[in-house]
N, C-alpha and C positions, 0 to 999 in steps of 0.2 A: 770364292765366287767372283770378287774384282779382278783377280789376276786371269781367271777364265776368259771373262769378257773382254779383258784388255788383248788377250793373246788371240782371241777368236773373232776379230774384227771382220765382218762381213762387206763393208762399203767403205772406200777409201774415197776422200776429198778430193785426191790430185786428178781424177778423172772427172770432176764435175766443175773443174775451173778452167774456164775458157782461155785462159790466158796461157795456161799450159799445153792445151789442145792446139792453140795457136803457134807457141813454140815448136810443137813437134813438126808442125806444116811448113813453117817458115826456116828454121834452122835444121832439123835433124833429118826429115826426109830427102831435101835435096843432096845432102852428103851422102845418105844411106843409098840413094840411086845412082850416083853419079858414075858412070861408066858401067852399070850395069847392062848385060845384054839379056835378048828375050829367053835365054835358056839357063841363066844364072840365077837362082832364086833369093829374094831378100828374106832374111831369116831374123825375126824378132823373138825374143825370150821375153815373157811377162811373169816374173817371181810374184809369190804371194797372191796368185789369182784364187778366192776362195770360191766363186761364184762364174767366173769366166766373163764377168762384165767388163774388166780392165782390156783383158785380150780382143774382146768383141768390139768394143770401142776403137781400140786401135786400128784394129783390121778395116772399120767403116772410114775411119778418117783418111788411112791410108789409100783404099780405094777411091776415094773421093779425091784425092791429091793427084793419084795417078790418072784417073780420067780426065781431070782438068790438062793435065800436062801432056795427055795422048801417050802414056806409057803403057806397056803390056810386058809386064816382069811378073813371073811365078811368085807367090808370096808364100811362107811358110810360119806360122806364130806358135809358139809353144808356150802354154801357160801350166804353173806349177802352184 
């Protein structure tokens, strides 16, 4: 039973850590969006997403970042 609980974790601490969200907005998103035009989508893969919370959280953060920077780029987020 313990192994089953370890393998089927439904919530991760990564996305509840404000410092990591801040790092995405400060370090990752600027590099990810550098040179993107309005026709080339930004693609993000979120592995090990059991409920979709992680992908949804990253999408919200990316949309907020793009709005603040006045960027209009298509987004594709894949969660598995």
